[in-house]
C-alpha positions as CSV (number, residue, x, y, z in Angstrom):
1,M,180.3,51.1,-132.1
2,Q,178.3,54.1,-131.2
3,R,178.3,53.5,-127.5
4,P,182.1,53.9,-127.1
5,L,182.1,57.0,-129.1
6,V,179.5,58.5,-127.0
7,S,181.2,57.5,-123.9
8,L,184.5,58.9,-125.2
9,G,182.7,62.3,-126.1
10,L,181.0,62.4,-122.8
11,A,184.4,61.7,-121.0
12,G,186.0,64.6,-123.0
13,L,183.1,67.2,-122.1
14,I,183.6,66.2,-118.5
15,L,187.2,66.7,-118.5
16,M,186.9,70.1,-120.3
17,I,184.4,71.2,-117.7
18,S,186.7,70.0,-114.9
19,V,189.7,72.0,-116.3
20,G,187.6,75.0,-116.9
21,L,186.2,74.9,-113.3
22,W,189.6,74.2,-111.9
23,W,191.1,77.3,-113.9
24,A,188.3,79.6,-112.8
25,W,188.9,78.7,-109.2
26,H,192.7,79.1,-109.3
27,R,193.2,82.1,-111.5
28,P,193.6,85.6,-109.7
29,H,190.2,87.3,-109.3
30,A,189.8,90.8,-110.8
31,I,188.7,93.5,-108.4
32,S,185.7,95.7,-109.4
33,P,186.3,99.5,-109.3
34,A,183.9,99.7,-106.5
35,E,185.9,97.3,-104.3
36,E,189.1,99.1,-105.5
37,S,187.9,102.6,-104.5
38,S,186.8,101.4,-101.0
39,G,190.1,99.7,-100.3
40,P,192.6,101.4,-98.0
41,G,194.4,103.8,-100.5
42,V,195.2,101.3,-103.1
43,S,194.8,102.4,-106.5
44,A,195.1,100.2,-109.7
45,L,196.4,103.2,-111.8
46,A,199.0,105.6,-110.9
47,P,197.7,109.2,-110.5
48,G,197.5,111.2,-113.6
49,L,196.7,108.0,-115.6
50,S,193.5,106.7,-116.8
51,S,192.8,103.1,-118.2
52,D,192.7,104.9,-121.5
53,G,196.5,105.4,-121.3
54,P,198.9,108.2,-120.2
55,A,197.5,111.5,-119.2
56,R,199.1,114.9,-120.3
57,T,200.4,115.3,-116.7
58,L,202.0,112.5,-114.9
59,S,202.5,112.2,-111.2
60,P,204.3,109.4,-109.2
61,P,202.4,106.1,-108.4
62,V,200.4,105.3,-105.4
63,P,202.0,102.4,-103.6
64,A,199.7,99.3,-103.4
65,A,200.1,96.2,-101.1
66,G,203.3,94.3,-101.8
67,V,205.2,97.3,-103.3
68,P,208.7,97.7,-101.9
69,P,208.9,100.0,-98.9
70,A,211.1,102.3,-100.9
71,L,207.9,103.4,-102.8
72,K,205.9,104.2,-99.6
73,R,206.3,107.9,-99.3
74,T,204.2,110.6,-97.8
75,A,201.6,112.4,-100.1
76,T,203.6,115.7,-100.2
77,A,206.8,114.1,-100.9
78,A,205.3,111.9,-103.5
79,A,203.7,114.9,-105.1
80,S,206.9,117.0,-105.5
81,T,209.3,114.2,-106.6
82,P,208.7,111.4,-109.2
83,A,209.7,107.9,-108.1
84,S,213.0,106.8,-109.5
85,D,213.4,104.5,-112.4
86,E,214.7,101.8,-110.1
87,E,211.7,102.2,-107.8
88,L,209.2,102.1,-110.6
89,L,210.9,99.0,-112.1
90,R,210.6,97.2,-108.6
91,A,206.9,98.2,-108.4
92,I,206.2,97.1,-111.9
93,R,207.9,93.7,-111.2
94,A,205.8,93.4,-108.0
95,A,202.6,94.2,-109.9
96,V,202.9,92.3,-113.2
97,R,201.3,89.1,-112.1
98,V,199.0,90.3,-109.2
99,D,197.7,93.6,-110.7
100,P,198.7,93.8,-114.3
101,A,196.7,97.0,-114.9
102,R,198.7,98.8,-112.5
103,A,201.9,97.2,-113.9
104,E,200.9,98.6,-117.3
105,A,200.4,102.0,-115.9
106,L,203.5,102.1,-114.0
107,A,205.5,100.8,-117.0
108,R,203.9,103.4,-119.4
109,Q,204.6,106.1,-116.7
110,A,208.4,105.0,-116.5
111,R,208.6,105.0,-120.3
112,E,207.4,108.8,-120.3
113,L,209.6,109.7,-117.4
114,Y,212.8,107.9,-118.1
115,P,212.7,107.1,-122.0
116,N,216.4,106.3,-122.2
117,S,216.8,104.3,-118.9
118,P,219.3,101.5,-118.6
119,S,216.4,99.3,-117.7
120,A,214.2,100.2,-120.5
121,D,214.7,96.7,-122.0
122,E,213.1,95.0,-118.9
123,R,210.4,97.6,-118.4
124,D,209.2,97.4,-122.0
125,S,209.3,93.4,-121.6
126,L,207.2,93.7,-118.3
127,L,204.8,95.9,-120.2
128,V,204.1,93.1,-122.7
129,D,203.8,90.7,-119.8
130,A,201.3,92.9,-118.1
131,L,199.2,93.2,-121.2
132,I,199.4,89.4,-121.8
133,N,198.1,89.0,-118.2
134,Q,195.1,91.2,-118.7
135,Q,194.5,89.2,-122.0
136,H,195.1,92.2,-124.3
137,I,196.9,90.0,-126.8
138,G,196.7,92.6,-129.7
139,A,198.2,95.3,-127.4
140,A,200.9,92.8,-126.3
141,R,201.8,92.1,-129.8
142,S,202.0,95.8,-130.8
143,E,204.3,96.5,-127.7
144,T,206.4,93.5,-128.8
145,Y,207.0,95.3,-132.1
146,Y,207.9,98.4,-130.2
147,Y,210.2,96.4,-128.1
148,Y,212.0,95.0,-131.2
149,D,212.2,98.5,-132.6
150,H,213.8,99.9,-129.6
151,H,215.8,97.0,-128.3
152,P,217.0,95.2,-131.6
153,H,219.4,93.1,-129.5
154,G,217.3,93.0,-126.3
155,T,217.6,90.4,-123.6
156,F,214.0,89.6,-123.6
157,A,213.4,89.0,-127.3
158,A,213.2,85.3,-127.0
159,H,210.7,85.5,-124.2
160,L,208.5,87.9,-126.1
161,F,208.7,85.9,-129.1
162,A,207.6,82.8,-127.0
163,M,204.8,84.8,-125.4
164,T,203.4,86.6,-128.5
165,G,204.6,84.8,-131.5
166,V,205.8,88.1,-133.0
167,H,209.2,87.6,-134.7
168,P,212.0,90.2,-134.7
169,A,212.6,91.9,-138.0
170,P,215.5,90.2,-139.8
171,P,218.5,92.3,-140.4
172,R,218.4,94.3,-143.5
173,P,221.1,94.0,-146.2
174,G,223.6,96.8,-146.4
175,P,225.2,99.1,-143.8
176,Q,223.2,99.3,-140.7
177,A,222.8,102.6,-138.5
178,H,223.6,101.7,-134.7
């Protein structure tokens, strides 16, 4: 009786190791800050932003590889005019899986620059996705609560519930302020 249990346990261990190795080989690899700074003008964070969050003064993002051509501007033009809301949203969409730290920074910058944007619903959902892709689950859950507070009938509520497990608050009895 012990031999089949040992064989079963050994097979399970081999399976777990194989899955772990496959996942490690196929997941996107992080770029170290040294590699990043030596790249051809590619920045993980928008200028004016640090990894600690938004800085006091914001400036437009520096385009990375795979960013739509509309965002590729000269340094002088970029310094004088911020990227439009739609340009930032396209850059966030492009970066959310390949460079989630950059997507997070761009989403926070867009929230600062365009708080009442018609695309705020999608932008805030992409911010949660970027945090999940960085494995910042606590921050993703906090941003999901922000999403539910600011977009009570948001298009992405079901997606965020599935990703974070955070339920939208049930409606309160009585008159609601809209």
